[in-house]
C-alpha positions in Angstrom: -6.8 -28.0 5.0 -3.2 -26.7 5.8 -1.8 -23.3 4.1 1.2 -22.0 3.5 2.2 -18.3 2.6 5.3 -17.0 1.2 5.8 -13.5 1.5 8.8 -11.4 1.3 9.3 -9.4 4.6 6.6 -8.9 7.9 4.8 -5.5 6.8 2.9 -4.0 9.5 -0.1 -3.3 7.4 -0.2 -7.3 6.7 0.5 -8.9 10.0 -2.7 -8.2 11.7 -4.0 -10.4 8.4 -1.7 -13.1 9.0 -2.6 -13.0 12.5 -6.0 -13.7 11.9 -5.4 -16.3 9.7 -3.7 -18.1 12.2 -6.5 -17.7 15.0 -8.5 -19.1 12.4 -6.6 -21.9 11.0 -4.4 -22.7 14.1 -1.6 -24.8 13.6 -2.9 -25.5 9.8 -1.1 -21.7 8.9 2.3 -21.0 8.6 4.0 -17.9 7.0 7.4 -18.2 5.2 9.3 -14.8 4.9 12.1 -14.3 2.9 13.7 -11.7 5.2 13.2 -9.5 8.6 13.4 -6.1 6.5 14.5 -4.9 3.3 17.2 -1.9 2.7 14.1 0.9 2.1 12.5 0.1 5.3 12.7 1.7 8.4 9.9 0.2 10.1 10.0 -1.7 13.1 8.9 -5.1 12.7 5.7 -5.8 14.3 5.2 -8.8 17.3 4.1 -12.0 15.0 1.3 -14.1 16.5 1.5 -16.5 14.2 3.6 -19.6 12.9 6.1 -18.5 11.1 9.9 -19.0 9.9 12.7 -16.8 8.0 14.5 -18.9 5.2 18.4 -18.1 5.0 20.0 -16.6 1.8 20.8 -13.1 0.4 19.0 -10.4 -1.4 20.1 -8.5 -4.4 18.9 -4.9 -4.2 18.7 -1.9 -6.9 17.1 1.2 -5.3 13.5 0.1 -4.1 13.7 -3.3 -6.3 15.1 -6.4 -4.2 15.2 -9.6 -5.4 15.5 -12.4 -2.4 17.5 -15.6 -3.6 16.6 -17.6 -0.4 17.5 -21.4 0.2 15.1 -24.2 2.2 12.0 -23.4 0.2 11.4 -27.1 -0.2 12.6 -28.6 3.1 9.9 -26.2 4.9 7.1 -27.2 2.6 8.0 -30.7 2.9 8.1 -30.4 6.8 5.2 -28.4 6.9 2.9 -30.3 4.2 0.7 -27.9 3.2 -2.4 -28.3 1.0 -2.5 -25.1 -0.4 0.7 -22.6 -1.4 0.2 -19.2 -1.4 2.9 -17.0 -3.0 3.1 -12.8 -3.0 5.8 -12.7 -5.6 7.9 -13.7 -8.5 11.4 -14.1 -6.0 13.2 -17.5 -7.0 12.1 -18.7 -3.7 8.2 -18.2 -4.7 8.9 -19.8 -8.1 10.2 -22.8 -6.0 7.1 -22.5 -3.8 4.8 -23.2 -7.0 7.3 -25.7 -8.4 6.2 -27.6 -5.3 3.0 -27.9 -5.7 3.4 -28.8 -9.5 5.7 -31.7 -8.2 3.2 -33.0 -5.3 -0.2 -32.2 -7.1 -1.3 -29.2 -4.1 -3.4 -26.2 -4.7 -1.4 -23.3 -5.9 -2.7 -19.2 -5.0 -0.8 -16.2 -6.3 -1.7 -12.9 -4.3 -0.4 -9.4 -5.6 -1.2 -6.0 -5.1 -0.1 -5.3 -9.4 -2.2 -4.1 -11.5 -1.9 -3.4 -15.2 -0.7 0.3 -14.8 2.5 -1.2 -12.1 3.3 -3.9 -14.6 3.4 -2.1 -17.9 7.0 -2.0 -18.1 7.8 -6.2 -17.7 9.4 -8.0 -20.0 8.5 -10.5 -22.2 10.3 -13.1 -19.7 8.2 -11.7 -17.2 5.4 -11.9 -18.8 5.8 -15.5 -19.5 6.5 -16.7 -16.1 3.2 -14.9 -15.0 1.0 -17.2 -17.7 2.7 -20.0 -16.8 2.3 -19.7 -13.2 -1.3 -18.8 -13.7 -2.2 -21.1 -16.2 -1.7 -24.0 -13.4 -2.8 -22.1 -9.9 -6.2 -23.0 -8.9 -7.5 -19.2 -7.2 -6.2 -15.8 -6.8 -5.7 -12.9 -4.4 -5.8 -9.5 -5.3 -5.5 -6.4 -3.3 -7.9 -4.4 -5.9 -10.1 -4.9 -8.4 -7.5 -3.7 -10.5 -5.4 -6.5 -9.6 -8.1 -8.8 -10.1 -8.3 -7.2 -13.5 -4.8 -8.0 -14.2 -5.2 -11.8 -13.3 -8.1 -11.8 -16.2 -5.4 -9.9 -18.7 -3.6 -13.1 -18.5 -6.7 -15.0 -19.2 -7.9 -15.9 -15.7 -11.6 -16.3 -15.4 -12.7 -17.8 -12.1 -11.7 -18.0 -8.2 -11.1 -14.8 -8.0 -11.2 -13.0 -4.5 -10.0 -9.7 -3.3 -8.2 -9.2 0.1 -7.8 -5.4 0.4 -4.6 -3.4 1.9 -5.7 -1.5 5.0 -4.4 0.0 8.5 -6.2 -0.3 11.7 -8.8 2.6 11.4 -9.8 2.3 14.4 -6.0 4.3 15.3 -6.8 6.9 13.3 -10.7 7.7 13.3 -11.3 8.4 17.0 -8.9 10.9 17.0 -10.1 12.6 13.8 -11.8 15.9 14.8 -13.6 18.6 12.6 -11.3 19.1 9.7 -11.7 22.9 9.3 -10.0 23.8 12.7 -7.0 21.3 12.2 -3.5 22.7 12.1 -2.1 21.6 8.6 -3.8 22.8 5.1 -1.8 20.4 3.4 -0.2 16.7 4.3 2.6 14.7 2.3 3.6 11.6 3.8 6.0 9.0 2.0 9.8 8.4 1.3 10.9 11.5 -0.2 12.2 10.2 -3.4 11.7 10.8 -6.7 9.1 8.0 -7.9 6.8 9.5 -4.6 7.1 13.3 -6.7 8.2 15.2 -3.7 9.1 17.9 -5.8 5.8 18.3 -7.7 4.3 18.6 -4.2 6.7 21.8 -3.8 5.4 23.0 -6.9 1.6 22.5 -6.0 2.4 24.3 -2.6 4.0 27.5 -4.9 1.0 27.4 -6.8 -1.2 27.4 -3.9 0.6 30.0 -1.6 0.1 32.4 -4.7 -3.8 31.9 -4.4 -4.0 32.2 0.0 -2.4 34.8 2.5 -1.1 32.1 4.5 -0.6 28.3 4.2 0.5 25.0 6.8 2.2 22.7 5.4 3.4 19.1 7.1 5.8 16.7 5.3 6.2 13.4 6.8 9.0 11.1 6.0 12.9 11.0 4.6 14.8 10.4 1.8 17.2 11.5 -0.5 15.0 14.9 -1.8 14.8 16.1 2.0 17.0 19.1 1.5 15.8 20.0 -1.8 12.2 20.0 -0.6 13.2 21.7 2.6 15.0 24.7 0.8 12.8 25.2 -1.7 9.7 25.6 0.7 12.1 27.5 3.3 11.6 30.3 -0.1 8.1 30.7 0.4 7.3 33.6 3.1 3.9 32.8 3.4 4.3 28.9 4.0 5.2 27.3 7.5 6.4 24.0 6.8 6.7 21.2 9.9 9.2 18.2 8.4 9.0 14.9 11.0 11.3 12.9 9.2 10.6 9.6 9.2 7.4 8.2 11.3 6.7 4.6 12.6 3.7 3.9 12.3 2.5 3.6 16.0 3.3 7.7 15.9 1.7 8.3 12.4 -2.4 8.8 13.8 -1.5 12.2 15.7 -0.2 13.4 12.9 -2.2 12.8 10.4 -5.4 13.8 12.2 -4.0 17.6 12.1 -4.3 17.7 8.3 -6.8 18.8 6.0 -6.0 17.6 2.6 -3.6 14.8 2.0 -1.9 15.4 -1.5 -0.5 11.7 -3.1 1.1 12.2 -6.2 3.5 9.0 -7.3 5.2 8.0 -10.7 3.4 4.9 -9.9 1.9 2.8 -7.0 0.4 -0.6 -6.7 -1.7 0.6 -4.3 -1.1 3.2 -1.7 -1.8 2.6 1.8 -0.8 6.3 2.9 -4.7 6.9 1.3 -6.0 4.3 3.7 -4.5 6.6 6.4 -5.4 9.9 5.3 -9.1 8.5 4.6 -9.2 7.2 8.1 -8.1 10.5 9.6 -10.6 12.2 7.6 -9.0 14.0 4.8 -9.8 14.4 1.8 -7.2 13.1 -0.7 -5.7 14.6 -4.0 -4.1 11.8 -6.5 -3.4 10.7 -9.8 -4.1 7.6 -12.4 -0.9 6.4 -11.2 -2.0 5.1 -7.9 -3.9 1.9 -7.3 -6.3 3.0 -4.8 -7.4 5.8 -7.6 -11.2 5.2 -8.5 -11.4 2.2 -6.3 -10.6 3.8 -2.9 -10.4 7.9 -3.7 -13.4 8.3 -5.5 -13.3 11.7 -7.5 -15.1 14.5 -6.5 -16.6 12.3 -3.7 -13.9 11.6 -0.8 -11.2 13.5 -2.9 -10.0 14.3 -6.7 -8.1 12.1 -9.1 -6.0 13.9 -11.1 -3.3 15.1 -13.9 -0.3 14.9 -12.6 -0.1 19.4 -13.5 0.7 21.3 -10.4 -1.6 24.0 -10.9 -4.7 21.4 -11.1 -3.9 20.5 -7.7 -3.5 24.0 -6.3 -6.6 24.7 -7.9 -8.7 22.0 -6.3 -6.8 22.5 -2.9 -7.8 26.3 -3.3 -11.4 24.9 -3.8 -11.6 22.7 -0.8 -9.8 25.1 1.7 -12.2 28.3 0.4 -15.8 26.2 1.1 -15.7 24.4 4.6 -18.7 23.1 3.8 -17.4 21.1 0.8 -14.0 20.1 3.0 -16.3 19.1 5.7 -18.5 16.4 3.7 -15.1 14.9 1.8 -13.9 14.5 5.0 -17.2 12.6 6.4 -16.9 10.6 2.7 -13.1 9.9 3.1 -14.2 8.2 6.4 -17.0 5.5 5.6 -15.2 4.8 2.2 -12.3 3.5 4.3 -14.7 1.8 6.6 -15.1 -1.8 4.8 -10.9 -1.4 4.4 -10.3 -4.0 7.6 -7.9 -6.6 8.1 -10.5 -9.2 9.1 -12.0 -8.3 5.4 -8.4 -9.1 4.1 -8.0 -12.2 6.1 -11.6 -13.6 4.7 -10.6 -13.1 1.3 -7.7 -15.0 1.8 -9.3 -17.7 3.3 -12.2 -18.0 0.8 -9.6 -18.1 -1.9 -7.5 -21.2 -0.3 -11.3 -22.8 0.6 -11.9 -22.4 -3.5 
């Protein structure tokens, strides 16, 4: 069985999964990338230990959205001769990959991390294309149970497989000491842009500061709202805030394990890999229903809270945790245990099972 995978770019949290597939399939596995990087990504492209190629072409970008227009998909597939083509999106080259399977009688497998909430604003044309593609696909790969439910909403009934989004837990958990002794009460990590709600986080800090004599806050990331965050937090005399700026993946563990509570508000996230990092570091996570990881990874009142986007509610729950060392420690341990099954090996097995199906 020869497998070709079409994806946008080599993401640090997915490359190790592809490397494991290459270990299993050898020369019968190849990744075809649309680009090496996208304009809103600052990460360093990791070493690729799997067969791969980059297509030539151009990318149309609007904010965090990117439409890759690339050429040579058919040529690459005709040369590789895959039995299965996996496509991770609906950019023009991905649709060409699907068309290849239709023309040459090969199996097509869509792979996604989307869910009903993250695709709520799709146009009628986008939904029509999905129905067309899904209707002729042989198996389906979702990053979460919510993604599998999205497939089902299009009438898919069988050959549904999960390949979780994950990080290398072993880089975080061994560094995680007792949560009560950590330096930072609250941690925020992500792009400091409107969609990630960093100013909502500022409002949470303001309200929490009114409930506690002093507070220590860590902000990881960079973006257009950094100055606004900095100015707002600087007005709080009892709050000590550290801004790290953007950090590479290899730098994150040393900072994450210094935090007690991780705040993950968002307007919409297909999953939220930062929640994996936080759990692996032993932090309780506060998030909302707009995050794909809510309920599935972050279980309310177990390893964190899934809350409405109301700053006072978030501040109350944070104060509850910070004021109860036993509860905070229990949630910390629950967080570590809850993320243990989210591994690269688990994800690779899910992809391989879909191809075999």
